[in-house]
N, C-alpha and C positions, 0 to 999 in steps of 0.2 A: 633567720629562717623564714621564707616567703609562706604566707598563709595559703592553704589549699581552698579551692573553690568548694562551697558546701550549700546546702539548701535545708530548710526546716519548714514544716507546715503546721499550722494551727487548725486542727480539726475541730470544728465547733458544731454544736447543736443547740436547739431551744429546748430547756428543761424547766422543771418546776419553779426553779429560783431564778428563771430568766436564761441569759446566755450561759452555756456551760462549755468548757473546752477539755480536750484529752490531754493529760500528761503522763509522762512515764518516768519511772524512777530508775536511774542508772545504778548498776551494781556498785557496791562499795570498794571493789578492786579496780575499777576503771582508772586507766591513766589520766583521762581528760573528764574533769568535774564528777568525781566519784560520789555516789550517794544522792545525787542532786535530781530533782524533777525537772524534766525537759519536754519540749515538744518533739515529735517524731522528726528525725532528720539525720544528715550525714553527709559525707563527701560526695562530690559529682564523679561518677566514674567515667571511664573512656567510652563505655557503652552508651551512657547517656549522652554523649556528645556526637555520636555517629548518627546523624539525622536520617540517613538512608535506611537504617534498620527500623525506624519508626513510622515509615511511610504507611499512610492509611490508618495509624493507631493514635495520631494527635491531630486535633481538630485546627490547630493554629500552626503558623510557621515561624522560623526563628527570627525573622525580621520584626514580626509583631510582638513576640515574647522580648525581644532585645530592646525595642522602643520602650516597653513598659518598664523595663529594669534600668534603662538609661545607659546601656552598654551598646558597643558597636556591632558585637556579634555574640553568639553563644548563650543568649538568654533562654532558649528553649531548654537547653541541657539542665538549667536549674530547675525548671518546673518538672521536667521528667524525674531528676533526682529525687525532688521532694515527694512526688507519688510513689516511686519505687522504695524509698526508706520509710514511708508510711506503711506500705504493705509489709515489708520485711520486719519492722520493729513493733507495729501495732495490729498487723493482721487486717488493716482496713484498706480496701482496694478502691481508689477513687477513679472509677471507670463505669461506662455504660456498655451494653451491646450495641452494635450499630444500628439496630431497630429502635434505640432510645430507652430501652427497659434497663433499669438500674441493676447493676451486678449485685447479686444477693437476693434481689426481688423475686426472681424465678427459680431459685434453688437448683439451677442447672450445673453450677460449679462448686466444687469442693475446696473452698478458699483455704481450709486448714491444710490440706494435702499440697495444693498449689503453692502455698506460702512457704512450705517446708522445702519443696523442691527449688524455689527460688533462692531461699537462704543457703541451701547446700551447693548451689551451683549446678544443680541437675538441669535447671531450666531458667533462661533468662526472661525477663519480664516482657522484652519486645517479642520473644517467641510465643509466650502465654498470649499476649494480645493478637498476634496473627493467627494463632491456632484457634482462637475462640471468637475472633471478630470484635475485639474490645477496642473502645476508644477512651483514652484518658481525659480526665476532667481539667486538662491544663488550660482550657479556655474559660474555665468557670472559677478559677482561683484569683484572689486578689493579692497584691504586693503590699506587705506591711512595713518592712524594715530591711536595713543593710547594716550588718555589723561585722566588723574585723577584729579578731582576738588581739589584745595588746601584746607586745613583745614580753616574754618572761615565761608563760605557760609551756609544758612539754610538747604541746601541739597547738597549732594556730591554724584558724580557718576564716575565709573570707565568705560570711553567710548571707544568704538572701532569705528573708522570713516571708512566708506566704499564709493566706488563710484560705480554707475550703469547707463547705458544709459536709458534715458527716452523712454518708449514705444510711437511709432509716432502716434497711434490712440487714445491716451487718454489725457484728459485735467486735469491740476492740479486744485485744489480748496482747499482754506483754510477752516477750519471747522466752523469759526464764534464763537468758544467758547475759546479753548485754543489758537487759532491763529485767527488774525484779518485782515491779509493781506497776499498776496504772490506776488512774482515777479520773472520772469526770467531775469537774468542780467549776463553780462559779468563779470568775477572775478576782473579784473583790474579796471572796472568802480565801482564795489561795494566798493573796496578799496579807490578809489578817493573820492567817496561820504562819506564814513566813515572818512576820514581825515578831510574834511570839516564839520563834525558834523552833517551831514544830514541822515546818515544811520547807526544807531547804532548796533554794532556787539560785540560779545564776543570774548575772545582771542583765544579759539580754531578755532572758524569760520575765523578770521583773519588770522591765521597761515595756515589754510587749503586753504583759498582763495590766499594767496600768492604762495602756491605750485601749485595750479591749473592755476593761471596767467601765468605760464611758457608754458603751452600746447595750441597748436592751435586749436585743436578739440577733440571729445570724444575719438577717438582711441588712442590718445596719452595719455589722462588721464588714460584710462583703462590699457594700457600697463604699465604705471607707477604703478598703483595700483596692478597689478598682480605680480610685484616683491616684494611688501611688503615694509613697512617702515623700516628705521634702527632702531634696538631695543637697547634703553638704559638699562643699568644694573639695575635690580630692587631687587637684594638680599641685606638684611641687611649687614652692615659691622661693624666691632668692633672698639672701640675707648676708650681712657682712659680719666679720669678726677678725680676731687676731691672725687667723690662718687664712685670711682673704675671703672672697665672695664664694658662696657655695649654694646649692639647692637644698632646702629643708623639705622633707617629705612627710605626708601624713603619718601620724603616730609618734614622731619625734616631739620631745617635750615643747619645743619652741613653736610648733607649727601653727597652733590656734591663734598666738599672738601675732606672729608675723603675717599670717593671712589677713588678720584683722587690720592691720597697719597698712598692708598693701592695698586693701579695699578703700582706705581712707586717704590713699595718695601718697604714703611713705615709700619711696622708692626701694631702699634696702635697709630694712631693720637689723637689729642685732640677734645673732643666734646665741649669744653667751650674755650671762649676768656679770658685770664688772662693777665692783665696789666703787662708789663715789661718782658714777655716771649717771646723769639724770636722762630717764627715758619717759617721753611723753606717750602715754598710751591712749589718751583721747583729749578733747579740749579741756576736760574737768580733771584729769588723772595724770599725775606724774609719780615716778617710782625712783627711789635712790636705794641701792643695795648697801647694807652695812658691811663694813670689812670683818666679818666673824664667821669665815666659811668653816665647816666641820661635818662630822658623820651625822650629827643631828640637825644641823641648820642648813645643809646643802651649800649653795654659793654664798649664802649670808641671809640675814633677816631683811626682808622687803619693808621698807619705809614708804608709805604712800602720802602724797600731797593732793588733796581733793578740794576743788573750788578753783578760784582765779588769784591773781595776784593782788587783788584788793582784798579778798576775804577768803581764807582757806582754812582746813583743818588737816592736821598730821595724824596719820593712823599708824600706830606702833613705831615709836620714834627708835626703838631697839636698843642695843646696849650703849652704855655711857662711855663712848669713844669721843673724844673732843673733835676729832676731824669730821667724823660723821654728823655730829651735831651742827657744826659749821656749815657742812654741805646741805644740810635740811634747811637751815636758815637762809642760806644764800639762794636756794631754788625756789622757796616757798612764797615770799613776799609777806603779806600781812597775816599772821598766823592767830586765829580766834580760838581754836580749840586743838587740844592734844588728846587724841583718843587711844585707848589701849584695848586690844582685844582679850588679853590676859596678862598676868604678873609673872610669868616665867622670865628668867634674867636675860634672854636674848630678845625680849619684846618692849619692856617697860622701863628700865632704868634710866634711859636717856630723857624721860619725861621731866625729870626735875631740873637738869641742866638747861633744857630748852624752854622750860617755864620761866626760869631765872633770866634767861636772855631776851625772852619775847613778851613776857607777862601773860601769855596765853593760859586759859583755864585748862585743867586736866581733867578728862572724863573717863570714868571706867568704874570697876567694882573693886573693893578692897581685897588685898592679898590674903587668902586663906592661911590657917596656922599649920601648914605643913611644909616639908622640905622642899628646897628648889625655888622657893618663892622669892620675889623682890620685896623684902620686908619693909624697905624704906619707902615703898610706894603709897601715897596718900592723896587720893583724888579730891579735887575741888567740888565734883559733882558726880553723884551716882544715878546713872539712868535707869528707867524702868523698861521692861520688855514691850517693845512696840512703839516706844517713844521716838518722835521724829525730830530731828535736828536741823534747823535751816542754817547752813552754812553761808549762803547768799541767796538772792531772789531766785536763783535757777538752779540751786545744788541742794538737795534733801538727802540726808541719811537716816535711815530707820534702824533702830537698836533691835537686835534679835538675841535673846539669852540662849547660849548653846552649851549648856554644861556637858561634860563628858571627858575631854581632855583636861580640862580643869574646871572646877565648880563655878569660878567667876568668869568663864569664857564668854565673850561677846562676839558676834558678827555685826558688821554694818553693811545695809544694802543701800547703794546709790540709786535711788528709785528713778531718776531721770534716764539712766542708762542701763538699769537692771543688772549692775556689777555687783556682786558680793565680795566684800573683803572679809576673808574667812579666817585670817589668823593661822593658828594650827588646828583647826576644826577639820578643814580639808587642806591637805599638803600635796605637793607634786613630787613624784618620784620616790616617796617612801611612805610607810604605814605610820600612822599617828600612834605615839605610844600612850597607852591608857595605864597611868601609875597610881594605884591606890595608895593612901586612902582619899586622896582628893580626885583621882581619876575614877570615873564610874562607867563601866561599859553598858549598862543598861540605859542610863542618861544619854550615853554618846549616841547609841542607836536611835533613841527617840528623838534627839535633835536632829539627827540627819533625816530622819523621816518627816519631821516638820519642814525641813528646808525643801523637800520634794514638792510642796505645795505653793513655793513661791515662784513668782516669773522671773526666771533667771537667764541672762544672755552670757555672761561669763563669771568665772570665780578668779578673784584676784587673791592668791594664797599669800600666806606669810613668808614662804620659801618656794621659790619657783617662778615660772612664766605664768601669764594668763592662761586659763585653762577654758576651752571651749566645751559645748554640749554639757552644762553643769549636771542636769539631771542624770545622764548616763554615767558621768563621773560619780556622783552619789551612789547611784544603785551598784556600781562596781565595788564601792567600799563596803556597802552594807553586805553584799552577796559574799565578799571576801571574809568579812568578820564572821558571819554566820557559818560559813564553811569551815572556818577555824573553830568556832565554837562546837560545831559537830564533830570535829576531830578530838577535841578535848574530851566529849563525851564518850567518843569510841575507844580512846585511850584508857579512860577510866574503867570502862566495861571489860576492856582486854586484860588490863593489868589488875582488875579487882580492887586494887588500892595502891597509892603511891604517893611519895612525896613531891614536892614541887620540882626538885632538880631532875628527877626521873621523869616526870611529865614533860618538863620543857624538852628533853631529848627525843620524846615520842611525838609531842604535838608539832614541834619545830624542827623536824628531821630535814626539812627542806630549806633551813636557813643556817648559814655558816655558825659554827660553834661560837666564833668571837662575838656573835650578836645574841647569844643565849641569855646573857645576863639582862639585856634590855627586854627581850622577848619574855623573860620571866616575869616581868612587871604586868604586861598584857595578859599573859597567862593567869596571873592571880585574878586580874579583873574579870577575865571570863569565868574563872572558878566562882568567884564571889556572885556574880550574876546567876550562875547555875544553882548555887546554894540559896539564893533569895527565891528561885524558881522551884525549889524542891528537887532539883535534879542532881545535886551533889552535896556531900556533907563533909565535915573536917573533924577528925578525932586524932588528938596527940601528934599533930604535925603531918598526918597522913590524909589524903583526900579519897573519898570513896564515892562510887555512883549512888544515886537515889538520896532521899531525904533522911 
């Protein structure tokens, strides 16, 4: 499915708490992002793209707008769509009369009636502007971000985010159909409420709010927006594999890794992960994939070799498969440390054989006393959160304790390159299973939030390719988890009380039934988190809403 062009606008004002932004809550029955608070926005319509209809109603031209967005043409249509959607969804018309008087300031227009006519199709916004001599604020808006919905959701959008100052004499109002509530809120407060599960947000909104939280007032936000966002490369890149050379496009799992390697002079990186093949990801990082593919492990567990041939560390030696251990030893050189992110059986068992063959010290946290753990794992050294490990004079790994998927889970940050070795805390291509009692959903979300404060360039996951734009990846995970948690709460309210088997069918109705057993473990983690927060309770094997 090709994403549809769309535009979103952050309407901002200066309030008692500093910068405030307008957010609308989508209806709980919406196909796309139900129940979530969003900025006004929607798809670019054909009428938005017909520049002839807007003659005299927009002060800038398409060439100027397209330069701001970094596109060859069609930039003005995004700005027009943002203004139109803001009027339709929020009742705020970002426009002036041609004499410079702000719309709403002279009370000559009944915006409530005009909005209804535009929404009902009785009147087009271009006609409204021509009839009343209005000029849209398309030249006063800043450009914040560019988001493309990843594959999977029922609808996909290629969305440009803008920022505009709220007209002082107009009042916002949700439309009562597509949106059911609205609020003016400080960005930092919205993020705080979201972290507490009280204010559902999508990942693009979270990332935009994080950006806006840095500004004290509208002027600073607009100044930032007029500089435009940093633009990531979007051109396809070539790669090799067993089916020959082909182009890899943005959004495909291998894209970020292949684009990185192209920039570093590798002419044709691989678009597939093949066990036993050593892949050099940077001068300090090599990867060997273990031969243990599966539903939960993807192509196999990634073992990373970090450092040089003279001194290196191995991260996650993987399962105890003799051939894999031999491949690690042959590729690594002198191994000083064997690091484990956690003690699930696809990550740590080979540490014993590798230690016996190399004499390297094993570093990690002991295995918890719960099922599915590598009970034979005994580290030589247990690190502390924040500790720095000097692998060689130019290679430093910082230890970050990230409980959630497992209570003893660690991530390792290569400080010289800002690459996070995430183990199973962040995975590519699948949702991390949170399996109580050792898995803890509340701790997982807190650990993800902590990573948002790190300076990250790439994530090197335990399964899959290098992942670019790490903070966006993390935001998507958090928003997905909180959206699922909101669905748990909705199912509890609708059913009044249900056992876990019934709840799985309700909460995970978008997941194949063959995966409901695994999904049930994460469901339980959500229920326990809600119970800890007083939003759910269990009696006699049945879960109920409230404390």
